[in-house]
N, C-alpha and C positions, 0 to 999 in steps of 0.2 A: 793729088797723087799719093801724099802721105797716108790719107784717110783709106784709099784702095790699098795700100800696103798693109796697114793696120787690120783692116777687115780680112784680107786674105789671110795674114799670120794668124788671127784668131780663128778662121774658118779651118785652116790646115791643123792648128793645134787641137781644136775640137775633134775633127776626123781621127787624129792619131790618137787622142783618148777613147774615141768611141771603138775604134778597130782594135786596140791593143788586147782588149780581154777576149775578143774572138780569135786573134792569133796565137793568144798564150794558152787556150785550151788544150789539154793533154788529151789527145785521142788515141793514145797507147802506141803511135808511130813516131819515133825519134827521127826517123830519116824518110824520105819520100820513096816510094816503091821503086826499085831498081829498073822496071821496065820502061820508066819514063825519065830520062836524064834532063830533058828539056825543062820539066816541071821544076825540078830541083835547082837548075841554074836560074830559071825565071825568079823563083821564091827568093833566092839569094841576092839577085839583082834588085829585087823589089826592097828587100830588107835594107841593102847598102844605100838604096836611094833615100828611103825613109830616114835613115840614120843622117846622112848628108843634109836631107832637108831641115831636120829639126836641129841639127847642130848649126846650121846657118841661120836659122830663125833665132835661136838662142843668142848667138853673138850679135845679131841685128837688135835685138830686143833689150840686151843688157845694157847698153848705154841710156836707153829711154828709162828704164827701171832705175838706174842710178839717178837720173834727172828728177823722177818722180819722187824717189825717197828724199832727195835734197829740198825739193820744193814742199813736200809734206812736213819735213823737220822745221823749215822756215814758218810755214802756217802755224805749227803747234807753239813755236817760240813767239811769233807775233800775237797770236790770240790767248795763249796760256790756256786757262780752264775754259773750255767751250761752253760749261753749264753757265757761264756768267752772261751769256748772250741769248737774245730771242733768236727763233729761226729767221732766216733771211726772208726780206718782203722785197716784191718787184713793184715799183711806182709805175703809175700810168704812162710816164715818159721813158720807161725801159730801164731805168738805174735800179740797182739792186743795193739795199742798204741792211746793215746787220746792227741792231739796237743793242746796247748794254742794258742788261736786267736791272743793274743799280748804276746810275749815271756817275761819272767822275764828278768829283768836286771841282769846282771852277775856283782858281786862286784870283782873288780880287786885285792883286797887285799886278798881274800879268796884263800886258798891253792887250786891249782889244780893239774893236772897230771904232774909228773915228767918224762922227756924223760930220756931213758936209752941209 
């Protein structure tokens, strides 16, 4: 369900971005012709509807953006300089590993595995 919401939100944002320039074109008419008040009312209703839709989407996406920013900050803190790592590799069993370009030195005094 969350995937559908994200896809729908993305599609609506893309639609709004694509239609905004067409709606913003200046055709020399600041107001609709007086002979068709229904057209004017319909345009105002569409405008208000799009504003409400985009405001709602912005409110819905804002917490996700905050979580994404927190996650990104954690990732940067954990890995530091990403140039110190090779690109991720996927192993045949599906595991993903990220190797350091220069391995960390091993402390010989640190306890290791015990042979049985």
